[in-house]
C-alpha positions, 0 to 999 in steps of 0.5 A: 778606404773606410775608417771607423771613428769611435771616439775623439782620440781616434778622430784626431789620430785619423786626421793626423795620419791622413794629413801625413799621408798627403804630405802636409805639415800641421802648418800647411794644413792650418793655412789651407783651413785658416787655423793656426798650427797649434790649433791643428796640433791640439785638434789632432791630440784632443779632437773633442773640442772642435767646431763642426765647421772646422772639422768639415773644413779639415775633412774637405781639405784632406779629401775626406767625407763623414758618413753617419750610419746607424749602429744597431749594436749601440744602445740608444743614448749610450755615450761613446765619447 
């Protein structure tokens, strides 16, 4: 499954969707990545302010990986966030 993440909102909602598919509550995911449930909730609803290390921990726990690829259709310096 490949998902296109184009902004912070789509990142948070994708993480929420995958967490639910895996049968985890926010509290259970939080325990696995050493975060409070409320922080998982904040991230899922506004992913714009999360440390990269936490994002990578969440992705690893959910079996996700991040791939960065060149988007030929985006002008250099164009802010998608």
